N, C-alpha and C positions, 0 to 999 in steps of 0.2 A: 648595425641597427638602423642607420640612416636610410639605406635603400628600402627596408621594410616600411619604415615610417613614410617615406616618399610615395611608395606604392599604395599604401593605405589612404593617403591624402590625395592621390592622383596628381602629384606634382613631381618635378624633377629634384634630385638631391641638391643641385645648385640653388634652386629656389629656397630650399630649407635653410641653407647657410648664407643666403643673401648674395650669392655670386651671380653675375650676369649669365643669362642663358641664351643659347642659340636654338631657336625653334625652327624646325624645318617643316615645310608643307603649310597648307592653309588651315586656318581654324574654320570649321564649318559647324553646321547644326549638330546637336547631339545625335548619336545613333538612335534608331527607332526604338530599340529595347529600353534605352535609358529614358527616353521621353515617356514611354509607357509606364515605366516604374515610377517616374515622378507624378504622373497622373493618378496612378493607383495610390501613392502615398498621400495624395490630397483628398482622397475619398474618406468617408466615415469609416470607423473601425469595423463595423459590421460588413461593409462592402469589401474591405481589405481581407477579412477572414474568408469571405465567399470566394474571392479571386484566388487566395492561397489554396483553398480546398480544391478548386478546379485545377490549378497548376499541379498540385500534389497528385491528383488522379491521373492527369495526362502523363506526368513523369513516371508514375508507377507502371502505367501501361507500356511505356517504352523500354522498361527494363527487361 
């Protein structure tokens, strides 16, 4: 269950249990998609619904 919880929270299992972690690589800016999702989440609900409808349309066309 810990790996699922860690994945959901976007952390390592070691972080959940308080163990020291070894991080490899550099921490950089969030990927572009994540940044866009955060910007959408900051919009009013009506704007969020509009964006979701657009995404649904594009995804349906790609099926």
